[in-house]
BADREN-402659 format. One record per residue (C-alpha): residue number from 1; residue in one letter; chain; x, y negated, z negated. Coordinates in pm, whole numbers. Example, Ala and Ser with C-alpha at 12.3 -4.5 7.8 and 13.67 -1.06 7.14 Angstrom:
BEGIN
REC  resi  resn  chain    east   north      up
REC     1     a      A    1230     450    -780
REC     2     s      A    1367     106    -714
This chain:
BEGIN
REC  resi  resn  chain    east   north      up
REC     1     x      A   13442  -21040    1362
REC     2     x      A   13823  -21111    1452
REC     3     x      A   13866  -20656    1478
REC     4     x      A   13573  -20714    1683
REC     5     x      A   13725  -21002    1934
REC     6     x      A   14044  -20797    1961
REC     7     x      A   13868  -20483    2043
REC     8     x      A   13676  -20669    2300
REC     9     x      A   14024  -20784    2392
REC    10     x      A   14172  -20452    2436
REC    11     x      A   13917  -20310    2605
REC    12     x      A   13906  -20583    2827
REC    13     x      A   14225  -20514    2885
REC    14     x      A   14242  -20168    2999
REC    15     x      A   13985  -20203    3243
REC    16     x      A   14114  -20520    3394
REC    17     x      A   14230  -20487    3786
REC    18     x      A   13980  -20679    3988
REC    19     x      A   14014  -21119    3917
REC    20     x      A   13652  -21122    3756
REC    21     x      A   13768  -20885    3483
REC    22     x      A   14066  -21127    3431
REC    23     x      A   13889  -21426    3422
REC    24     x      A   13604  -21271    3143
REC    25     x      A   13991  -21190    2937
REC    26     x      A   14088  -21607    3011
REC    27     x      A   13718  -21687    2878
REC    28     x      A   13747  -21470    2533
REC    29     x      A   14098  -21616    2498
REC    30     x      A   13964  -22005    2551
REC    31     x      A   13648  -21945    2330
REC    32     x      A   13900  -21788    2033
REC    33     x      A   14191  -21945    2090
REC    34     x      A   14255  -22007    1724
REC    35     x      A   14273  -21676    1670
REC    36     x      A   14512  -21573    1977
REC    37     x      A   14746  -21871    1877
REC    38     x      A   14748  -21767    1488
REC    39     x      A   15073  -21562    1387
REC    40     x      A   14903  -21243    1335
REC    41     x      A   14644  -21250    1628
REC    42     x      A   14965  -21353    1822
REC    43     x      A   15157  -21081    1779
REC    44     x      A   14813  -20855    1821
REC    45     x      A   14820  -20990    2158
REC    46     x      A   15119  -20955    2257
REC    47     x      A   15095  -20558    2135
REC    48     x      A   14807  -20555    2349
REC    49     x      A   15026  -20733    2657
REC    50     x      A   15308  -20512    2602
REC    51     x      A   15111  -20156    2579
REC    52     x      A   14937  -20236    2904
REC    53     x      A   15258  -20289    3050
REC    54     x      A   15412  -19983    2967
REC    55     x      A   15097  -19729    3002
REC    56     x      A   14932  -19840    3275
REC    57     x      A   15015  -19644    3585
REC    58     x      A   15261  -19800    3820
REC    59     x      A   15001  -19736    4178
REC    60     x      A   14721  -19898    3943
REC    61     x      A   14921  -20239    3979
REC    62     x      A   14828  -20489    4268
REC    63     x      A   14911  -20826    4379
REC    64     x      A   14608  -21002    4249
REC    65     x      A   14621  -20819    3900
REC    66     x      A   14993  -20871    3867
REC    67     x      A   14938  -21248    3912
REC    68     x      A   14604  -21249    3686
REC    69     x      A   14800  -21047    3423
REC    70     x      A   15086  -21297    3440
REC    71     x      A   14861  -21604    3388
REC    72     x      A   14741  -21476    3132
REC    73     x      A   15073  -21394    2935
REC    74     x      A   15130  -21798    2998
REC    75     x      A   14698  -21869    2843
REC    76     x      A   14862  -21632    2552
REC    77     x      A   15239  -21803    2501
REC    78     x      A   15391  -21466    2549
REC    79     x      A   15697  -21550    2773
REC    80     x      A   15932  -21283    2654
REC    81     x      A   15797  -20952    2803
REC    82     x      A   15994  -20629    2726
REC    83     x      A   15816  -20415    2925
REC    84     x      A   15767  -20601    3270
REC    85     x      A   16140  -20551    3315
REC    86     x      A   16100  -20179    3335
REC    87     x      A   15785  -20181    3508
REC    88     x      A   15938  -20416    3776
REC    89     x      A   16201  -20142    3844
REC    90     x      A   15953  -19887    3879
REC    91     x      A   15764  -20121    4132
REC    92     x      A   16089  -20149    4314
REC    93     x      A   16162  -19756    4320
REC    94     x      A   15836  -19673    4473
REC    95     x      A   15901  -19922    4733
REC    96     x      A   15600  -20185    4589
REC    97     x      A   15889  -20495    4636
REC    98     x      A   15645  -20747    4730
REC    99     x      A   15460  -20659    4404
REC   100     x      A   15764  -20666    4229
REC   101     x      A   15841  -21008    4354
REC   102     x      A   15514  -21142    4245
REC   103     x      A   15599  -21016    3863
REC   104     x      A   15935  -21141    3854
REC   105     x      A   15841  -21475    3985
REC   106     x      A   15576  -21502    3739
REC   107     x      A   15819  -21409    3436
REC   108     x      A   16066  -21663    3584
REC   109     x      A   15834  -21939    3537
REC   110     x      A   15739  -21837    3228
REC   111     x      A   16104  -21809    3148
REC   112     x      A   16297  -22011    3389
REC   113     x      A   16642  -22020    3173
REC   114     x      A   16651  -21645    3080
REC   115     x      A   16925  -21492    3286
REC   116     x      A   16747  -21157    3281
REC   117     x      A   16488  -21207    3475
REC   118     x      A   16701  -21362    3776
REC   119     x      A   16848  -21048    3784
REC   120     x      A   16586  -20825    3862
REC   121     x      A   16545  -21027    4249
REC   122     x      A   16902  -20887    4326
REC   123     x      A   16710  -20560    4307
REC   124     x      A   16519  -20614    4570
REC   125     x      A   16613  -20443    4859
REC   126     x      A   16425  -20648    5198
REC   127     x      A   16619  -20944    5210
REC   128     x      A   16317  -21166    5279
REC   129     x      A   16107  -21076    4982
REC   130     x      A   16463  -21080    4776
REC   131     x      A   16577  -21410    4911
REC   132     x      A   16192  -21621    4896
REC   133     x      A   16216  -21508    4512
REC   134     x      A   16511  -21648    4433
REC   135     x      A   16420  -21961    4657
REC   136     x      A   16128  -22026    4442
REC   137     x      A   16300  -22018    4128
REC   138     x      A   16585  -22209    4240
REC   139     x      A   16360  -22499    4339
REC   140     x      A   16212  -22512    3966
REC   141     x      A   16565  -22475    3843
REC   142     x      A   16696  -22768    4090
REC   143     x      A   16448  -23021    3947
REC   144     x      A   16497  -22922    3521
REC   145     x      A   16909  -22991    3614
REC   146     x      A   16864  -23339    3689
REC   147     x      A   16809  -23383    3324
REC   148     x      A   16937  -23032    3205
REC   149     x      A   17295  -22942    3160
REC   150     x      A   17202  -22614    3105
REC   151     x      A   16990  -22573    3384
REC   152     x      A   17299  -22681    3608
REC   153     x      A   17535  -22448    3520
REC   154     x      A   17258  -22170    3497
REC   155     x      A   17162  -22249    3855
REC   156     x      A   17531  -22254    3998
REC   157     x      A   17562  -21897    3858
REC   158     x      A   17263  -21805    4014
REC   159     x      A   17356  -21948    4302
REC   160     x      A   17650  -21752    4301
REC   161     x      A   17467  -21443    4231
REC   162     x      A   17242  -21459    4525
REC   163     x      A   17572  -21464    4718
REC   164     x      A   17510  -21842    4788
REC   165     x      A   17855  -21959    4724
REC   166     x      A   17909  -22312    4905
REC   167     x      A   17584  -22426    4732
REC   168     x      A   17731  -22317    4405
REC   169     x      A   18077  -22493    4427
REC   170     x      A   17888  -22798    4616
REC   171     x      A   17703  -22824    4239
REC   172     x      A   17965  -22791    4040
REC   173     x      A   18258  -23010    4196
REC   174     x      A   17969  -23283    4190
REC   175     x      A   17875  -23217    3821
REC   176     x      A   17943  -23506    3570
REC   177     x      A   18106  -23244    3352
REC   178     x      A   18413  -23128    3564
REC   179     x      A   18637  -23060    3279
REC   180     x      A   18438  -22894    3025
REC   181     x      A   18541  -22504    3047
REC   182     x      A   18211  -22374    3089
REC   183     x      A   18193  -22568    3441
REC   184     x      A   18571  -22468    3489
REC   185     x      A   18554  -22135    3416
REC   186     x      A   18209  -22065    3645
REC   187     x      A   18384  -22280    3948
REC   188     x      A   18699  -22045    3922
REC   189     x      A   18470  -21729    3954
REC   190     x      A   18284  -21895    4261
REC   191     x      A   18639  -22012    4433
REC   192     x      A   18777  -21629    4409
REC   193     x      A   18446  -21554    4618
REC   194     x      A   18528  -21817    4852
REC   195     x      A   18888  -21644    4909
REC   196     x      A   19004  -21991    4717
REC   197     x      A   19249  -21764    4481
REC   198     x      A   19481  -22045    4400
REC   199     x      A   19241  -22264    4316
REC   200     x      A   19061  -22012    4114
REC   201     x      A   19366  -21912    3907
REC   202     x      A   19425  -22263    3819
REC   203     x      A   19094  -22335    3701
REC   204     x      A   19088  -22011    3474
REC   205     x      A   19392  -22114    3362
REC   206     x      A   19267  -22478    3244
REC   207     x      A   18930  -22341    3121
REC   208     x      A   19146  -22123    2880
REC   209     x      A   19367  -22386    2736
REC   210     x      A   19001  -22491    2589
REC   211     x      A   18857  -22127    2493
REC   212     x      A   18713  -22235    2168
REC   213     x      A   18425  -22403    2390
REC   214     x      A   18334  -22059    2522
REC   215     x      A   18161  -21767    2394
REC   216     x      A   18363  -21490    2297
REC   217     x      A   18133  -21278    2574
REC   218     x      A   18260  -21604    2815
REC   219     x      A   18635  -21592    2722
REC   220     x      A   18660  -21183    2750
REC   221     x      A   18513  -21195    3096
REC   222     x      A   18748  -21511    3173
REC   223     x      A   19056  -21336    3068
REC   224     x      A   18954  -21072    3285
REC   225     x      A   18902  -21272    3598
REC   226     x      A   19228  -21452    3566
REC   227     x      A   19376  -21125    3596
REC   228     x      A   19179  -21027    3935
REC   229     x      A   19326  -21372    4059
REC   230     x      A   19666  -21274    3986
REC   231     x      A   19628  -20907    4124
REC   232     x      A   19502  -21063    4437
REC   233     x      A   19804  -21301    4461
REC   234     x      A   20076  -21030    4398
REC   235     x      A   20185  -21169    4038
REC   236     x      A   20163  -20794    3919
REC   237     x      A   20381  -20953    3598
REC   238     x      A   20213  -21252    3547
REC   239     x      A   19873  -21036    3538
REC   240     x      A   20006  -20797    3283
REC   241     x      A   20110  -21126    3044
REC   242     x      A   19763  -21241    3072
REC   243     x      A   19648  -20841    2970
REC   244     x      A   19843  -20888    2659
REC   245     x      A   19730  -21218    2566
REC   246     x      A   19351  -21051    2630
REC   247     x      A   19481  -20792    2358
REC   248     x      A   19601  -21047    2120
REC   249     x      A   19287  -21241    2106
REC   250     x      A   19056  -20892    2130
REC   251     x      A   19277  -20620    1910
REC   252     x      A   18954  -20422    1923
REC   253     x      A   18906  -20441    2332
REC   254     x      A   19027  -20075    2484
REC   255     x      A   19202  -20005    2822
REC   256     x      A   19088  -20202    3150
REC   257     x      A   19143  -20059    3486
REC   258     x      A   19306  -20414    3589
REC   259     x      A   19596  -20283    3359
REC   260     x      A   19652  -19973    3623
REC   261     x      A   19632  -20207    3940
REC   262     x      A   19857  -20441    3753
REC   263     x      A   20124  -20139    3744
REC   264     x      A   20022  -20013    4082
REC   265     x      A   20149  -20359    4231
REC   266     x      A   20466  -20342    4053
REC   267     x      A   20528  -19992    4162
REC   268     x      A   20502  -19864    3843
REC   269     x      A   20314  -19551    3866
REC   270     x      A   20383  -19394    3527
REC   271     x      A   20269  -19726    3303
REC   272     x      A   19986  -19719    3609
REC   273     x      A   19833  -19393    3508
REC   274     x      A   19947  -19402    3095
REC   275     x      A   19667  -19645    3044
REC   276     x      A   19437  -19355    3126
REC   277     x      A   19452  -19214    2793
REC   278     x      A   19316  -19507    2654
REC   279     x      A   18989  -19504    2858
REC   280     x      A   18647  -19577    2660
REC   281     x      A   18549  -19200    2718
REC   282     x      A   18922  -19037    2573
REC   283     x      A   18851  -19221    2262
REC   284     x      A   18507  -19097    2270
REC   285     x      A   18634  -18718    2295
REC   286     x      A   18881  -18815    2050
REC   287     x      A   18618  -18901    1777
REC   288     x      A   18350  -18652    1834
REC   289     x      A   18562  -18331    1996
REC   290     x      A   18659  -18209    1637
REC   291     x      A   18336  -18251    1504
REC   292     x      A   18128  -18109    1789
REC   293     x      A   18360  -17859    1951
REC   294     x      A   18656  -17751    1719
REC   295     x      A   18867  -17819    2046
REC   296     x      A   19225  -18002    2031
REC   297     x      A   19219  -18298    2261
REC   298     x      A   19484  -18302    2531
REC   299     x      A   19791  -18460    2446
REC   300     x      A   20009  -18552    2750
REC   301     x      A   20328  -18597    2529
REC   302     x      A   20245  -18237    2395
REC   303     x      A   20144  -18079    2715
REC   304     x      A   20463  -18220    2916
REC   305     x      A   20674  -18023    2673
REC   306     x      A   20567  -17669    2775
REC   307     x      A   20252  -17462    2961
REC   308     x      A   20017  -17353    2735
REC   309     x      A   19928  -17002    2897
REC   310     x      A   19747  -16831    2615
REC   311     x      A   19526  -17137    2604
REC   312     x      A   19173  -17210    2754
REC   313     x      A   19133  -17538    2910
REC   314     x      A   18808  -17759    2926
REC   315     x      A   18823  -18044    3167
REC   316     x      A   18545  -18325    3195
REC   317     x      A   18501  -18513    3500
REC   318     x      A   18408  -18869    3307
REC   319     x      A   18404  -19077    3677
REC   320     x      A   18206  -19133    3959
REC   321     x      A   18195  -18912    4247
REC   322     x      A   18428  -19093    4442
REC   323     x      A   18721  -19074    4150
REC   324     x      A   18630  -18702    4127
REC   325     x      A   18676  -18587    4476
REC   326     x      A   19017  -18826    4412
REC   327     x      A   19127  -18677    4146
REC   328     x      A   19037  -18300    4232
REC   329     x      A   19427  -18328    4399
REC   330     x      A   19550  -18216    4043
REC   331     x      A   19324  -17883    4019
REC   332     x      A   19613  -17673    4126
REC   333     x      A   19925  -17844    3911
REC   334     x      A   19649  -17777    3586
REC   335     x      A   19569  -17462    3634
REC   336     x      A   19938  -17343    3670
REC   337     x      A   19941  -17438    3308
REC   338     x      A   19674  -17279    3133
REC   339     x      A   19497  -16930    3064
REC   340     x      A   19193  -17051    3221
REC   341     x      A   19048  -17383    3339
REC   342     x      A   18682  -17496    3347
REC   343     x      A   18597  -17785    3502
REC   344     x      A   18283  -17959    3386
REC   345     x      A   18211  -18173    3730
REC   346     x      A   17895  -18344    3897
REC   347     x      A   17663  -18041    4034
REC   348     x      A   17719  -18231    4428
REC   349     x      A   18025  -18082    4424
REC   350     x      A   18097  -17775    4245
REC   351     x      A   17998  -17553    4505
REC   352     x      A   18279  -17749    4696
REC   353     x      A   18526  -17722    4451
REC   354     x      A   18445  -17329    4381
REC   355     x      A   18498  -17250    4769
REC   356     x      A   18857  -17498    4774
REC   357     x      A   19005  -17355    4463
REC   358     x      A   18837  -16985    4380
REC   359     x      A   19078  -16942    4031
REC   360     x      A   18908  -17223    3841
REC   361     x      A   18552  -17223    3698
REC   362     x      A   18339  -17478    3773
REC   363     x      A   18002  -17650    3603
REC   364     x      A   17786  -17887    3753
REC   365     x      A   17571  -18136    3581
REC   366     x      A   17305  -18353    3705
REC   367     x      A   17395  -18688    3613
REC   368     x      A   17059  -18803    3643
REC   369     x      A   16945  -18601    3301
REC   370     x      A   17165  -18678    3051
REC   371     x      A   17272  -18415    2738
REC   372     x      A   17059  -18525    2402
REC   373     x      A   17268  -18387    2196
REC   374     x      A   17598  -18523    2339
REC   375     x      A   17806  -18873    2230
REC   376     x      A   17607  -19146    2414
REC   377     x      A   17936  -19262    2587
REC   378     x      A   17969  -18894    2741
REC   379     x      A   17598  -18798    2762
REC   380     x      A   17547  -18870    3143
REC   381     x      A   17883  -18602    3231
REC   382     x      A   17723  -18280    3061
REC   383     x      A   17433  -18106    2985
REC   384     x      A   17361  -17881    2714
REC   385     x      A   17525  -17568    2906
REC   386     x      A   17861  -17830    2927
REC   387     x      A   17829  -17821    2577
REC   388     x      A   17858  -17495    2526
REC   389     x      A   18159  -17450    2716
REC   390     x      A   18306  -17733    2519
REC   391     x      A   18253  -17543    2181
REC   392     x      A   18466  -17222    2339
REC   393     x      A   18750  -17438    2446
REC   394     x      A   19122  -17440    2284
REC   395     x      A   19191  -17771    2471
REC   396     x      A   18942  -18002    2590
REC   397     x      A   19037  -18324    2824
REC   398     x      A   18942  -18623    3061
REC   399     x      A   19054  -18534    3411
REC   400     x      A   19194  -18874    3446
REC   401     x      A   19437  -18818    3149
REC   402     x      A   19635  -18544    3382
REC   403     x      A   19734  -18850    3589
REC   404     x      A   20029  -18940    3336
REC   405     x      A   20190  -18609    3399
REC   406     x      A   20122  -18535    3750
REC   407     x      A   20163  -18864    3897
REC   408     x      A   20479  -18804    4056
REC   409     x      A   20327  -18572    4292
REC   410     x      A   20135  -18871    4475
REC   411     x      A   20523  -19012    4543
REC   412     x      A   20695  -18706    4593
REC   413     x      A   20403  -18556    4909
REC   414     x      A   20293  -18812    5052
REC   415     x      A   20186  -18582    5355
REC   416     x      A   20008  -18368    5126
REC   417     x      A   19717  -18175    5250
REC   418     x      A   19371  -18257    5237
REC   419     x      A   19226  -18104    4880
REC   420     x      A   18883  -17999    4981
REC   421     x      A   18801  -17681    5197
REC   422     x      A   18444  -17699    5384
REC   423     x      A   18278  -17409    5526
REC   424     x      A   18373  -17319    5876
REC   425     x      A   18004  -17244    5989
REC   426     x      A   17878  -17547    5829
REC   427     x      A   18143  -17783    5990
REC   428     x      A   18076  -17601    6370
REC   429     x      A   17748  -17716    6337
REC   430     x      A   17804  -18066    6292
REC   431     x      A   18035  -18045    6567
REC   432     x      A   17783  -17888    6815
REC   433     x      A   17570  -18182    6657
REC   434     x      A   17785  -18428    6749
REC   435     x      A   17847  -18311    7111
REC   436     x      A   17512  -18237    7198
REC   437     x      A   17473  -18649    7067
REC   438     x      A   17758  -18853    7178
REC   439     x      A   17914  -18876    7514
REC   440     x      A   18161  -19139    7411
REC   441     x      A   18434  -19185    7161
REC   442     x      A   18242  -19155    6830
REC   443     x      A   18310  -19321    6513
REC   444     x      A   18173  -19271    6136
REC   445     x      A   18097  -19608    5968
REC   446     x      A   18008  -19693    5632
REC   447     x      A   17978  -20077    5514
REC   448     x      A   17895  -20132    5175
REC   449     x      A   17906  -19962    4832
REC   450     x      A   17543  -20044    4695
REC   451     x      A   17274  -20306    4647
REC   452     x      A   17338  -20672    4712
REC   453     x      A   17497  -20863    4412
REC   454     x      A   17808  -21127    4433
REC   455     x      A   17973  -20868    4173
REC   456     x      A   17997  -20598    4404
REC   457     x      A   18124  -20824    4733
REC   458     x      A   18453  -20716    4744
REC   459     x      A   18310  -20362    4842
REC   460     x      A   18009  -20470    5070
REC   461     x      A   17977  -20608    5398
REC   462     x      A   17679  -20650    5616
REC   463     x      A   17576  -20426    5935
REC   464     x      A   17540  -20747    6096
REC   465     x      A   17875  -20829    6095
REC   466     x      A   17973  -20508    6187
REC   467     x      A   17719  -20480    6522
REC   468     x      A   17845  -20819    6620
REC   469     x      A   18230  -20756    6553
REC   470     x      A   18212  -20423    6746
REC   471     x      A   18181  -20560    7090
REC   472     x      A   18273  -20252    7281
REC   473     x      A   17969  -20071    7484
REC   474     x      A   18238  -19770    7489
REC   475     x      A   18179  -19647    7163
REC   476     x      A   17927  -19464    6937
REC   477     x      A   17831  -19534    6622
REC   478     x      A   17715  -19245    6329
REC   479     x      A   17565  -19451    6046
REC   480     x      A   17705  -19332    5724
REC   481     x      A   17505  -19555    5494
REC   482     x      A   17324  -19420    5196
REC   483     x      A   16987  -19622    5083
REC   484     x      A   16936  -19814    5409
REC   485     x      A   16754  -20101    5398
REC   486     x      A   16415  -20159    5609
REC   487     x      A   16630  -20468    5782
REC   488     x      A   16913  -20217    5834
REC   489     x      A   16668  -19959    5981
REC   490     x      A   16563  -20228    6259
REC   491     x      A   16912  -20337    6311
REC   492     x      A   17017  -19944    6395
REC   493     x      A   16680  -19859    6614
REC   494     x      A   16802  -20192    6838
REC   495     x      A   17126  -20108    6950
REC   496     x      A   17202  -19839    7180
REC   497     x      A   17518  -19731    7061
REC   498     x      A   17358  -19588    6756
REC   499     x      A   17332  -19270    6703
REC   500     x      A   17145  -19183    6360
REC   501     x      A   17140  -18878    6144
REC   502     x      A   16893  -18632    6134
REC   503     x      A   16620  -18800    5868
REC   504     x      A   16592  -18519    5664
REC   505     x      A   16990  -18569    5585
REC   506     x      A   17037  -18732    5230
REC   507     x      A   17413  -18883    5245
REC   508     x      A   17360  -18928    4878
REC   509     x      A   17267  -18554    4790
REC   510     x      A   17339  -18355    5077
REC   511     x      A   17736  -18349    4999
REC   512     x      A   17865  -18043    5201
REC   513     x      A   17686  -18127    5525
REC   514     x      A   17841  -18528    5486
REC   515     x      A   18184  -18358    5454
REC   516     x      A   18148  -18145    5735
REC   517     x      A   17970  -18439    5941
REC   518     x      A   18310  -18634    5845
REC   519     x      A   18549  -18332    5937
REC   520     x      A   18394  -18377    6280
REC   521     x      A   18411  -18744    6346
REC   522     x      A   18748  -18860    6519
REC   523     x      A   18718  -19164    6356
REC   524     x      A   18619  -19346    6047
REC   525     x      A   18520  -19702    5911
REC   526     x      A   18457  -19724    5547
REC   527     x      A   18504  -19987    5302
REC   528     x      A   18643  -19890    4981
REC   529     x      A   18491  -19669    4808
REC   530     x      A   18341  -19320    4768
REC   531     x      A   18280  -19242    5125
REC   532     x      A   18613  -19348    5183
REC   533     x      A   18736  -19084    4963
REC   534     x      A   18554  -18837    5105
REC   535     x      A   18676  -18887    5428
REC   536     x      A   19008  -18874    5311
REC   537     x      A   18936  -18561    5122
REC   538     x      A   18914  -18374    5476
REC   539     x      A   19202  -18553    5603
REC   540     x      A   18954  -18759    5896
REC   541     x      A   19186  -19084    6042
REC   542     x      A   18992  -19346    5843
REC   543     x      A   19016  -19735    5912
REC   544     x      A   18972  -19865    5540
REC   545     x      A   18901  -20270    5540
REC   546     x      A   18989  -20405    5210
REC   547     x      A   18909  -20727    5016
REC   548     x      A   19251  -20846    4910
REC   549     x      A   19191  -20769    4580
REC   550     x      A   19127  -20422    4662
REC   551     x      A   19416  -20346    4918
REC   552     x      A   19651  -20466    4618
REC   553     x      A   19623  -20153    4421
REC   554     x      A   19455  -19900    4663
REC   555     x      A   19718  -19908    4940
REC   556     x      A   20000  -19706    4864
REC   557     x      A   20393  -19995    4804
REC   558     x      A   20563  -19969    5097
REC   559     x      A   20329  -19828    5306
REC   560     x      A   19991  -19904    5476
REC   561     x      A   19792  -19590    5390
REC   562     x      A   19608  -19520    5042
REC   563     x      A   19765  -19380    4745
REC   564     x      A   19551  -19064    4721
REC   565     x      A   19477  -18987    5108
REC   566     x      A   19756  -19027    5383
REC   567     x      A   19502  -19038    5652
REC   568     x      A   19311  -19348    5525
REC   569     x      A   19487  -19611    5620
REC   570     x      A   19427  -19960    5400
REC   571     x      A   19365  -20276    5598
REC   572     x      A   19435  -20617    5468
REC   573     x      A   19509  -20972    5629
REC   574     x      A   19585  -21294    5448
REC   575     x      A   19444  -21353    5097
REC   576     x      A   19235  -21663    5189
REC   577     x      A   19091  -21456    5504
REC   578     x      A   18909  -21226    5224
REC   579     x      A   18691  -20918    5332
REC   580     x      A   18583  -21077    5648
REC   581     x      A   18936  -21120    5783
REC   582     x      A   19028  -20726    5717
REC   583     x      A   18696  -20634    5890
REC   584     x      A   18806  -20828    6227
REC   585     x      A   19189  -20658    6160
REC   586     x      A   19019  -20322    6161
REC   587     x      A   18827  -20379    6432
REC   588     x      A   19125  -20455    6621
REC   589     x      A   19234  -20102    6527
REC   590     x      A   18926  -19940    6655
REC   591     x      A   19012  -20117    6999
REC   592     x      A   19346  -19966    7007
REC   593     x      A   19231  -19654    6921
REC   594     x      A   18938  -19672    7195
REC   595     x      A   19205  -19792    7435
REC   596     x      A   19373  -19473    7360
REC   597     x      A   19083  -19238    7393
REC   598     x      A   19050  -19317    7739
């Protein structure tokens, strides 16, 4: 009898697509509630639900079926769904954001205090759908927070994630538990995003005095947050002292990029780049290489003593595209020390590097397909061919390690040439395109690094802010942004100053075309990130408005240009003005540039 009931449930579930079919399933559960709520019955029912979430085609889910499915989960008491998360991401990936929002809202109704479900809302690109989904959840949390301290603190954190900093601050400033470490730590982070850096630093220090009240994860994050505050305020020595305290508290925690930033602030380039020999990737190479490849791991102390003209060196670029571009300035120096150098890089950069540095060998890797037999931490940076190349090497290194040897190049050659050579015919093609479409001074604009999230807001701005700040009618704007949202597309369509790129140009994939376009543009405005590095790599004059935290370590000490790219001007104002203050200064610099064009 029980088996027949479950057979009916599984069969009905696999074919359930209409409200009527889900009503039948709900009726089955109601009639046999004792079976479905027993330990064994619940387990079998949950497996059936999760299998359906995993196996049903993404296109088969409709708004109605998702709503009914959530109701069925609620009836069974299944609130911790693993397969709903990848389904939500798949729905967003195919543009079914309204359907994804229904699923997220249902999951949050089932488990309102589960932070992972709320994080899914950040992935929704449509601002209206995202904000409505978040607000629906916030309304529930507001009611819960009146009698639940955990809900109150979570509400403040999620306000922060949604970018609603003032509401988050108001909630915590009026809490009945202002001196508890968890509240102080969270409010400190909120103050950072409100550009109240001194208050943020002070609260973080208070919270650390009661570190026993924090979890290990919270404490580790609080140390890093305090260091960010200190770097933003120009307190390099204090930041290094906090880093030292963090290492004492967590001796197993490895290198963090904030160590690099603090040393740059103190104009200590040697100390800044020494840490690159202790990154997780380098440690992974050190741990795996003798077993997998038999190659010697690069050792700066040893390499510094003499050239290795009898050895072949293979270099892994364990970094993002922007860092790969800026570190490529070291290729020539590296090549002079070895018999042969092979560089394993992002496949999009391999042909460009090859035409710039024809004396080196390059192998491009598709980073969306990890090498199954590689160490997990390094898998995304290599494929099976790369593994074979590594087996034939005498020396293996991560590209970042060489900065420890060659950082004097950055200080001794401030006017060095741009590192990349772009095909002349392609450059001419984009010069012709620009001449055809532009009849006024033209700039490129890149305004955000990725999806909306408070954690990335030091490298994000809104297109609407730029279009309102740039008031001059005597300028045309080429949007360089990748992954445009529908709302951004509408804004661009409404502004007569916009010159839209050809629809078949993918600015994430057609990298060489983007380089050629950047070279053709007379000026670029870009927030810190890949586009800024790309513009600098072809020598295009670039205004880079930076959040005060970013500016402290990106700007060459004593100058106003980027450490790696002399053509990139880092712009930042008073710390308390934050990123928007830097944006306003960049627009002032743009207006001066426009005045000089006439």
